[in-house]
C-alpha positions in Angstrom: 126.9 91.4 81.6 129.7 89.4 84.0 131.4 86.7 83.5 130.0 83.3 86.2 133.9 83.7 87.2 133.5 87.3 88.3 130.0 86.4 89.8 131.9 84.1 91.2 134.9 86.2 92.3 132.9 89.1 94.3 130.6 86.6 95.9 133.5 85.0 97.6 134.9 88.4 98.3 131.8 89.8 99.9 130.9 86.4 101.8 135.0 86.7 103.2 134.5 89.9 104.2 131.0 89.5 105.9 133.0 86.8 107.6 135.8 88.9 108.6 133.3 91.5 109.9 131.1 89.1 112.4 134.8 87.9 114.1 136.3 91.0 114.3 132.7 92.5 115.9 133.2 88.9 118.6 136.4 89.2 119.3 137.0 92.9 119.8 133.7 93.6 121.0 135.6 95.0 124.5 136.3 98.1 122.3 132.8 97.6 120.0 130.2 97.5 122.8 131.1 101.1 124.1 132.0 102.5 121.0 127.6 101.5 119.8 126.5 102.5 123.4 128.4 106.0 123.6 127.0 106.3 119.2 123.4 104.9 120.7 123.2 108.0 124.3 124.7 110.0 122.1 121.6 109.6 119.9 119.9 110.2 122.9 121.0 113.1 124.4 122.2 115.2 121.6 118.0 116.8 121.8 119.3 117.7 125.7 122.2 119.2 124.2 121.1 121.3 121.7 117.9 122.6 123.9 120.4 123.3 127.1 122.1 125.4 123.8 119.3 127.4 123.0 118.7 128.2 126.5 122.3 130.1 126.1 124.1 127.5 127.6 127.8 127.0 126.2 128.2 123.4 124.0 130.6 122.3 125.8 129.0 123.1 129.2 125.9 121.9 128.0 127.5 118.5 127.1 129.6 118.1 130.8 125.9 118.9 133.0 124.0 116.8 130.3 126.8 113.9 130.6 127.4 114.6 134.3 122.9 114.3 134.6 123.1 110.9 133.1 126.2 109.4 135.1 124.8 110.6 138.0 120.7 108.8 137.2 122.4 105.8 135.8 124.8 105.0 139.2 122.3 105.9 141.4 119.5 103.5 139.8 123.2 101.1 139.8 123.2 101.3 143.4 119.8 100.5 144.5 119.3 97.6 142.3 122.7 96.0 143.1 121.4 96.5 146.5 118.3 94.8 145.6 119.6 92.0 144.1 121.8 91.3 147.3 118.9 91.5 149.3 116.6 89.1 146.4 120.0 86.5 146.6 119.8 86.6 150.8 116.1 85.9 150.8 115.8 83.1 148.5 116.5 80.6 150.5 113.8 81.6 153.6 111.0 80.5 150.4 112.9 77.2 149.4 110.2 75.0 151.1 107.5 77.6 149.5 109.3 77.3 146.1 109.3 73.3 146.6 105.0 73.0 148.2 103.7 75.3 145.0 106.1 73.4 142.3 104.7 70.6 143.8 101.2 71.8 143.0 101.9 73.1 140.5 103.1 69.2 139.0 100.2 67.9 140.8 97.7 70.1 139.0 99.6 69.3 135.7 100.3 65.1 135.7 98.0 64.3 139.2 99.4 62.2 141.6 101.9 60.5 139.2 99.7 57.8 139.0 98.3 58.4 134.9 100.6 57.2 131.5 102.0 61.1 131.5 103.0 61.7 135.5 104.7 58.0 134.9 106.1 59.4 132.0 107.3 62.4 133.5 109.2 60.8 136.1 110.8 58.2 133.6 112.5 60.6 132.4 113.7 62.4 135.2 114.6 59.1 136.3 116.7 58.7 132.6 117.7 62.6 133.0 119.0 62.6 136.9 118.9 58.4 137.7 119.5 57.5 141.8 123.1 56.7 142.5 123.2 52.2 143.2 122.4 51.4 146.8 126.2 50.0 148.2 125.2 46.7 150.5 128.3 46.3 151.9 127.9 48.0 155.1 130.1 50.5 154.2 129.3 54.0 154.0 130.6 56.5 151.6 131.4 59.7 153.2 131.4 62.4 150.2 134.3 64.9 150.9 134.5 69.4 149.4 137.1 70.4 147.9 139.0 72.7 150.6 138.4 76.0 148.5 140.8 78.2 146.6 143.2 81.0 148.1 140.8 84.1 148.8 142.6 86.3 145.9 141.3 83.8 143.2 137.9 84.4 144.4 138.3 87.6 144.2 140.0 88.1 141.5 136.7 85.4 139.6 134.0 88.2 141.4 135.9 91.8 140.5 137.3 91.5 137.0 134.0 90.6 135.1 133.0 94.0 137.0 135.9 95.5 136.3 135.4 94.9 133.1 132.3 96.1 132.9 132.7 99.8 135.1 136.1 100.2 132.5 133.2 99.8 129.4 131.0 102.4 131.2 133.7 104.5 131.5 135.5 104.6 127.7 131.2 104.6 126.6 130.8 108.0 129.1 134.2 109.5 127.7 133.5 108.2 124.1 130.0 110.4 124.4 131.0 113.6 125.6 133.9 113.5 122.5 130.8 112.5 120.3 128.5 115.4 121.1 130.9 117.9 121.8 132.6 117.0 118.1 129.1 116.5 116.9 130.2 118.6 113.5 133.3 117.5 112.8 131.9 114.2 112.4 129.1 115.2 110.4 131.4 116.4 108.2 133.7 113.2 107.7 130.7 111.9 107.1 129.8 113.7 104.6 133.1 113.8 102.8 133.2 109.4 103.3 129.9 108.8 101.9 129.0 112.3 99.7 130.6 111.0 96.3 131.0 115.0 96.1 127.7 115.6 96.5 127.7 117.8 99.1 124.3 119.4 99.6 122.5 116.4 99.1 124.5 114.6 101.0 124.1 117.1 104.4 120.4 117.2 104.5 119.9 114.0 104.1 123.0 113.3 106.8 121.0 116.2 109.1 117.2 114.6 108.6 119.3 111.4 109.2 120.6 112.2 112.7 117.1 114.4 113.4 115.4 111.3 113.5 116.9 108.4 114.5 117.8 110.7 118.0 114.2 112.5 118.5 112.9 108.4 117.5 115.5 106.7 120.2 115.0 109.8 122.7 111.1 108.9 122.2 112.0 105.7 122.8 113.8 106.2 126.0 111.5 107.4 126.7 108.5 105.5 126.5 110.9 102.7 128.5 111.7 104.2 131.4 108.4 105.5 132.0 106.8 102.1 130.9 109.5 101.0 133.7 108.4 103.4 136.9 105.1 102.8 135.7 105.8 98.8 136.6 107.5 100.0 139.4 105.1 102.0 140.9 102.3 99.1 139.6 104.3 96.1 141.6 105.1 98.1 144.5 101.6 99.3 144.9 100.5 94.9 144.4 102.9 94.6 147.4 105.3 92.9 145.5 108.8 92.4 147.1 111.9 94.7 144.8 109.8 96.7 142.8 112.5 98.6 141.7 114.2 96.0 140.2 111.9 94.2 137.7 111.0 97.7 136.3 114.8 98.3 135.6 114.5 94.4 134.0 110.8 95.7 132.2 112.7 99.0 130.5 116.0 97.5 129.8 113.8 93.9 127.9 111.4 96.3 126.0 114.7 97.4 123.6 114.2 93.7 123.1 111.8 94.0 119.6 108.3 92.4 120.1 109.6 89.5 122.9 111.2 91.7 125.3 108.3 92.9 127.4 107.3 89.7 127.7 111.0 88.6 128.8 110.9 91.2 131.6 107.5 89.9 132.9 109.0 86.8 133.8 110.8 87.2 136.4 108.4 89.1 138.6 105.7 86.3 138.1 107.5 83.7 138.6 108.7 85.5 142.3 105.4 86.2 142.9 104.4 82.7 142.1 107.0 81.2 144.1 106.2 83.6 147.2 102.7 85.1 147.1 100.4 82.8 149.3 97.6 82.6 146.6 96.6 83.1 142.9 95.9 86.8 143.8 99.9 88.6 143.1 100.8 86.5 140.2 97.9 87.4 137.9 97.8 91.2 139.3 101.2 91.1 138.1 100.6 89.5 134.9 97.7 92.0 134.2 99.4 95.1 135.1 102.7 94.0 132.3 99.3 93.4 129.4 97.4 96.3 129.9 100.3 98.4 130.2 101.7 96.7 127.2 98.8 97.2 125.5 98.0 101.1 126.1 101.7 101.7 124.8 101.7 99.7 121.8 98.4 101.7 121.1 98.4 105.0 121.8 102.0 105.9 123.2 103.8 105.0 120.4 101.4 106.2 117.4 101.8 109.6 119.4 105.6 109.5 120.5 106.9 107.7 117.3 105.3 109.3 114.6 105.4 107.4 111.8 107.3 104.3 112.3 110.9 103.8 111.3 110.5 101.4 108.5 112.0 98.4 110.4 110.3 94.9 108.9 108.9 92.8 111.9 111.1 89.8 110.7 114.5 91.8 110.5 114.2 93.0 114.3 113.7 90.2 115.3 116.8 88.2 113.1 118.9 91.4 114.4 118.1 90.8 117.9 119.2 87.4 117.8 122.6 88.0 115.9 123.7 91.4 118.6 123.0 88.7 121.4 125.2 86.0 120.0 128.1 88.8 119.5 127.2 90.6 122.5 125.5 88.7 124.8 122.6 91.2 126.7 124.2 94.3 125.8 124.3 93.2 122.0 120.7 91.9 122.5 119.4 95.3 124.6 121.3 97.5 121.4 119.7 95.8 118.9 117.4 98.3 118.2 119.0 101.0 118.1 121.5 99.4 116.2 119.0 97.8 113.6 117.6 101.7 113.1 120.9 103.2 112.4 121.6 100.8 109.6 118.5 100.6 107.9 118.8 105.4 108.1 121.9 104.4 106.3 120.8 102.2 103.9 117.6 104.5 102.8 120.3 108.4 102.4 123.3 106.2 100.9 123.2 104.1 98.4 126.3 102.1 97.9 124.6 100.7 101.7 121.4 100.1 99.5 120.9 96.8 100.8 120.4 97.7 104.3 117.1 99.0 103.7 116.2 95.8 101.0 117.1 93.7 103.9 115.6 95.6 107.3 112.6 97.4 105.7 109.3 96.8 106.2 108.5 97.9 102.4 108.1 95.8 99.4 111.0 94.4 98.2 109.5 93.9 94.7 107.0 96.8 92.9 103.3 95.8 91.8 104.3 94.8 88.9 107.2 92.8 88.5 105.8 91.0 92.3 102.6 90.5 89.3 104.6 88.8 86.7 107.0 87.3 89.1 103.8 85.4 90.4 103.0 84.6 87.0 106.3 83.1 85.6 106.8 80.7 89.4 102.5 79.7 88.1 101.9 81.7 90.9 97.8 82.8 89.8 96.1 82.7 93.2 98.9 85.2 94.5 99.1 87.0 91.3 96.0 87.3 92.0 96.4 88.8 95.3 98.2 91.2 93.7 96.0 92.4 91.2 93.1 93.1 93.9 95.1 94.5 96.6 95.8 97.7 94.0 92.2 97.7 93.0 91.2 97.5 96.4 94.5 100.6 97.0 93.6 102.7 93.8 90.7 101.0 91.5 90.7 98.0 89.2 92.1 100.6 86.5 94.9 101.9 88.2 95.5 97.5 88.9 95.0 97.4 85.0 97.1 100.3 83.8 99.7 100.1 86.7 100.0 96.2 87.5 98.6 94.2 84.7 100.0 96.2 81.3 103.6 96.2 83.3 103.6 92.9 83.9 103.1 92.0 80.5 106.0 94.4 79.2 107.9 92.7 81.4 107.1 89.7 80.0 107.7 89.8 76.4 111.3 91.3 77.3 111.9 87.9 79.1 110.6 86.5 76.4 112.5 87.8 73.6 115.9 87.8 76.1 115.5 84.3 76.7 115.0 84.0 80.0 111.1 83.4 80.0 109.9 79.8 78.5 107.5 80.2 75.9 105.4 77.7 78.0 106.0 79.8 80.5 104.9 82.7 78.8 101.7 81.3 77.2 100.4 80.3 81.0 101.4 83.5 82.1 99.5 85.6 79.7 96.6 83.1 79.6 96.2 84.0 83.7 96.7 87.4 83.0 93.4 87.6 80.8 91.6 85.7 83.5 93.0 88.5 86.0 91.7 91.1 83.4 88.6 89.7 83.4 88.2 89.7 87.4 88.9 93.3 87.9 86.8 94.4 85.5 84.5 92.4 87.1 85.2 95.1 90.0 84.3 98.3 87.8 80.6 99.8 88.9 77.4 99.1 87.2 77.8 101.7 83.9 74.7 104.0 83.4 72.6 103.5 80.7 74.4 103.7 77.4 74.0 107.2 75.6 72.6 107.7 72.3 75.4 109.6 70.8 78.4 106.1 71.7 81.2 106.4 70.0 82.5 103.5 68.2 85.7 102.1 69.2 87.9 98.8 67.7 91.5 98.0 70.0 93.5 95.7 67.7 96.5 93.8 69.2 99.2 94.7 66.8 101.2 91.2 67.0 100.4 88.3 69.5 98.0 86.9 72.7 99.9 89.4 75.1 99.1 92.5 72.8 95.6 91.1 73.2 95.4 90.8 76.5 96.5 94.6 77.3 93.5 95.8 74.4 91.2 94.0 76.7 92.4 95.6 79.9 91.8 99.2 77.8 88.7 98.1 76.5 88.0 96.9 80.2 88.7 100.8 81.5 86.2 102.8 78.5 83.0 103.8 79.7 80.6 101.6 77.9 78.0 104.5 78.3 80.0 106.4 75.8 82.1 104.1 73.9 81.1 100.5 71.8 83.9 99.2 72.3 85.3 96.0 69.9 88.6 93.8 71.1 89.9 92.3 67.2 91.9 89.3 67.1 95.7 89.4 67.3 97.9 88.4 64.4 96.1 90.0 62.3 97.3 91.1 58.9 96.7 94.8 57.3 94.2 94.2 55.2 92.2 92.2 57.5 92.5 95.3 60.3 91.1 97.3 56.5 88.3 95.3 56.2 87.5 94.8 60.1 87.8 98.1 60.2 84.9 98.4 57.4 82.7 95.9 59.0 82.7 97.4 62.2 82.5 100.9 60.9 84.5 102.2 64.2 85.0 105.5 65.4 88.2 104.7 67.3 90.5 102.2 66.3 93.2 100.9 68.9 96.3 99.2 68.0 97.9 97.8 70.7 101.9 96.3 70.8 104.2 95.6 74.0 107.6 95.9 74.2 110.3 95.6 73.2 110.1 95.9 69.9 106.7 96.4 67.5 107.2 100.1 66.5 108.3 99.7 63.1 105.3 96.9 62.5 102.9 100.0 64.4 104.1 102.6 61.2 103.8 99.9 58.8 99.8 99.6 60.4 99.5 103.2 60.4 100.7 103.9 57.4 98.3 101.1 55.3 95.6 102.3 57.7 95.9 106.0 55.8 96.1 104.5 52.9 93.0 102.6 52.3 90.7 104.8 55.3 92.5 108.2 54.2 89.4 109.4 57.0 91.0 107.9 60.1 92.1 109.7 62.9 94.6 108.2 64.5 95.8 107.9 67.8 98.9 105.3 69.3 99.5 104.6 72.7 102.9 103.2 73.2 102.6 100.9 76.6 105.7 100.4 78.2 107.4 99.5 81.2 111.3 99.2 82.1 113.0 96.3 84.1 111.1 97.8 87.6 108.0 97.7 86.2 108.5 101.4 85.5 106.6 103.3 82.9 109.2 103.9 79.7 110.5 107.9 78.6 107.5 109.5 76.6 107.5 106.9 73.3 108.6 109.4 69.8 105.4 110.3 67.9 104.3 108.2 64.6 104.1 110.4 61.0 100.3 109.9 60.0 99.2 109.3 63.8 97.0 111.9 65.9 98.8 111.3 68.9 100.8 109.6 70.5 100.5 107.9 74.6 103.0 105.8 76.9 99.5 104.8 79.2 97.0 103.8 78.6 96.0 106.4 81.3 96.6 108.9 78.4 94.9 107.5 76.3 91.7 107.8 78.0 93.0 111.0 78.6 92.9 111.4 74.9 90.0 110.2 74.1 87.2 111.2 76.7 89.2 114.7 75.4 88.5 114.0 71.3 85.3 113.4 72.4 82.9 115.8 72.0 84.9 115.9 68.6 83.7 112.7 68.1 80.2 113.6 68.3 80.4 117.1 66.3 81.6 114.8 63.3 78.4 112.3 63.9 75.5 115.0 63.7 77.5 117.0 61.4 77.9 113.5 58.8 74.2 112.5 60.1 75.7 109.3 61.2 74.9 107.1 63.7 76.7 105.1 66.7 79.3 108.2 65.9 82.1 109.3 63.9 83.9 105.9 62.6 87.0 106.2 60.8 89.1 107.2 63.5 92.4 104.7 64.5 93.5 105.0 68.2 97.4 103.4 69.2 99.6 101.2 69.6 101.5 100.3 73.0 105.1 99.8 72.5 108.5 100.2 74.0 
């Protein structure tokens, strides 16, 4: 185990690396933005290039044709949108009085004529934020002189510098796209060598699968978002709203922002319609168009086009959107979805980046047994019961008892022995687990009428109360119409066990012990049963779980036992298979209540 100073050093190193990486991404964004955009475009245009190649066109001509068409389309749309933006800037002042009237009407509708307390509060706050200049009573006239405009060259520089930077980044991105698409196989081989760890075949399959999934996902996302923009543009044009192409492009781009993008994209056209329309019909029509189309896309087209989701967590997508927007501005906000998807796939297929899948994926961070135990250790019985009940609804009460409750008890025993769990917390966890076992047992269907040849089963916890709960869990899953089940007390001595066998005269005795330990004690109990009850059949169930709640490897057999099982399900299966043998023995001996003197299992690690 690493020392405290080693863990501190690792934490400090990881923090420094993260800070440096974020700083580099921010300060070198003029380089990283074109690279990220080119990777995104390479994944999007990859399927088109592959289809052209399958039609007989060479690799290089396919790439040049595809990228050329993308450049022409992008330039055409950009020219039209630029023209509409210029017209909008020139047109908005013509609606100044109309906008003022709409704002005044909206204010009056909200706060009345200003005489209400709310209206006075708004006026007072506005006065504090924007105070009026004090009146002058000296008769002098105040003249405000405007600063003379700067040189023409400085104004041109202020306008052209950002435009030149954007155009330069776009040109760099398209050049990178060409080389990425042409050198696709070479780049893939280099990634395999970097990430393969010597496992070429496995890494090749993982890289190919990941690239195909990302490429298809991003291509379908582009088609859907472009279609969304086209429908919005057409709908706004039919409604009669000016600059429909501009609003459609904004809607298409903002739809890359997870969850919030569509609603951010509808704000400009709705506000413009509200400001310029003579009534409320047009703004409401614009709002309805966005709402209906988004509902159709979410519930019809996305499941059809995307198929199975990429498995991104909703919270992770929103946090990633804020993170990339902080680093790279609007382009980072738009690329946040594709970038997060690529990072998630990287975490799924490369072991050293597995933490990315935990952070970004929508899969549960803890397995159900671990989550169940974690809630018990936190003394939160209600949430623990919710975990078990969810498993019961999904797979049935038997699976919940076998795969959630019993493995969680194993983990609790291990933590208790390691000193990670307080004895009081352990006792609470055991008591809560017993109540949850009862709750799960009540979910089982009402058993049929008891048969005349029921087989007696005595379930005996070998050591303590936790094993007593495991014994009750097994007993709760046995069919009472076929089995006459009794659970003995825990911490029984060997002589007490023999007396209990003699008193109940069972066909099956279950010795339950949970890991860690218990193997030697199980052997001892089996040997004592063999000595005092020579005719007893012994089946040993060693039910255990590792630290992640997964079943252990098959346990070694115990001498003197008729069988060894590692899960309660295996014990039930063995009992079911042996039931006819028990019944036949009972008929042969002429005994009622089924055959006796059969010992079933120890659950141990």
